One Martini backbone bead per residue (centre of mass of N, CA, C, O) as a GRO file, in nm:
protein
   72
    1MET     BB    1   0.058   0.062  -0.021
    2PHE     BB    2   0.301   0.258   0.006
    3ALA     BB    3   0.402   0.218  -0.297
    4LEU     BB    4   0.169   0.378  -0.432
    5PHE     BB    5   0.259   0.668  -0.317
    6PHE     BB    6   0.584   0.566  -0.289
    7PRO     BB    7   0.772   0.416  -0.523
    8THR     BB    8   1.084   0.532  -0.432
    9ALA     BB    9   1.130   0.485  -0.121
   10SER     BB   10   1.300   0.208  -0.130
   11VAL     BB   11   1.542   0.332  -0.312
   12ASN     BB   12   1.561   0.665  -0.210
   13THR     BB   13   1.710   0.626   0.089
   14LEU     BB   14   1.810   0.717   0.384
   15ALA     BB   15   1.827   0.773   0.684
   16PHE     BB   16   1.512   0.727   0.822
   17GLY     BB   17   1.371   0.787   0.522
   18PHE     BB   18   1.543   1.006   0.410
   19GLY     BB   19   1.602   1.176   0.062
   20GLY     BB   20   1.453   1.385  -0.049
   21PRO     BB   21   1.449   1.715  -0.139
   22MET     BB   22   1.210   1.803   0.037
   23GLU     BB   23   1.303   1.690   0.310
   24LEU     BB   24   1.577   1.841   0.318
   25THR     BB   25   1.453   2.126   0.305
   26VAL     BB   26   1.291   2.111   0.564
   27ILE     BB   27   1.526   2.049   0.754
   28ALA     BB   28   1.692   2.304   0.686
   29GLY     BB   29   1.475   2.503   0.780
   30ILE     BB   30   1.463   2.413   1.075
   31VAL     BB   31   1.760   2.464   1.141
   32LEU     BB   32   1.753   2.769   1.077
   33VAL     BB   33   1.541   2.845   1.289
   34LEU     BB   34   1.688   2.727   1.544
   35PHE     BB   35   2.018   2.817   1.449
   36GLY     BB   36   2.057   3.099   1.301
   37ASN     BB   37   2.195   3.283   1.534
   38ARG     BB   38   2.459   3.074   1.558
   39LEU     BB   39   2.604   3.049   1.278
   40PRO     BB   40   2.804   3.291   1.260
   41GLY     BB   41   2.974   3.209   1.509
   42ALA     BB   42   3.053   2.928   1.406
   43ALA     BB   43   3.192   3.023   1.144
   44LYS     BB   44   3.405   3.200   1.279
   45SER     BB   45   3.535   2.979   1.452
   46LEU     BB   46   3.609   2.793   1.216
   47GLY     BB   47   3.794   2.996   1.070
   48GLN     BB   48   3.995   3.039   1.301
   49SER     BB   49   4.080   2.744   1.326
   50PHE     BB   50   4.184   2.711   1.035
   51SER     BB   51   4.400   2.936   1.044
   52ALA     BB   52   4.558   2.817   1.284
   53PHE     BB   53   4.625   2.550   1.147
   54LYS     BB   54   4.782   2.669   0.906
   55LYS     BB   55   4.993   2.816   1.079
   56GLY     BB   56   5.103   2.558   1.218
   57ILE     BB   57   5.194   2.415   0.962
   58LYS     BB   58   5.392   2.634   0.867
   59GLU     BB   59   5.571   2.636   1.122
   60GLY     BB   60   5.649   2.337   1.108
   61ALA     BB   61   5.792   2.354   0.832
   62GLU     BB   62   6.003   2.565   0.919
   63ASP     BB   63   6.129   2.396   1.148
   64ASP     BB   64   6.221   2.162   0.967
   65GLU     BB   65   6.413   2.330   0.790
   66THR     BB   66   6.600   2.429   1.021
   67ASP     BB   67   6.678   2.147   1.122
   68ASN     BB   68   6.811   2.053   0.857
   69LEU     BB   69   7.026   2.280   0.847
   70ASP     BB   70   7.160   2.223   1.131
   71SER     BB   71   7.242   1.911   1.071
   72GLU     BB   72   7.453   1.984   0.826
   0.00000   0.00000   0.00000
């Protein structure tokens, strides 16, 4: 009976039965309504963390180069 109304439901589903573009759009809308005011702060924090990570990688590579020069 379910297959009569939703013929592709058994083929194109992700976890918990969600998978269509309309379901994902509704879920994204609910997430934006619930957490919309916190998203800019989270994005800023994520960007700062990423830039600090890149800076640490760059400094680590520079330290490795100076260590290699000192050991020669």
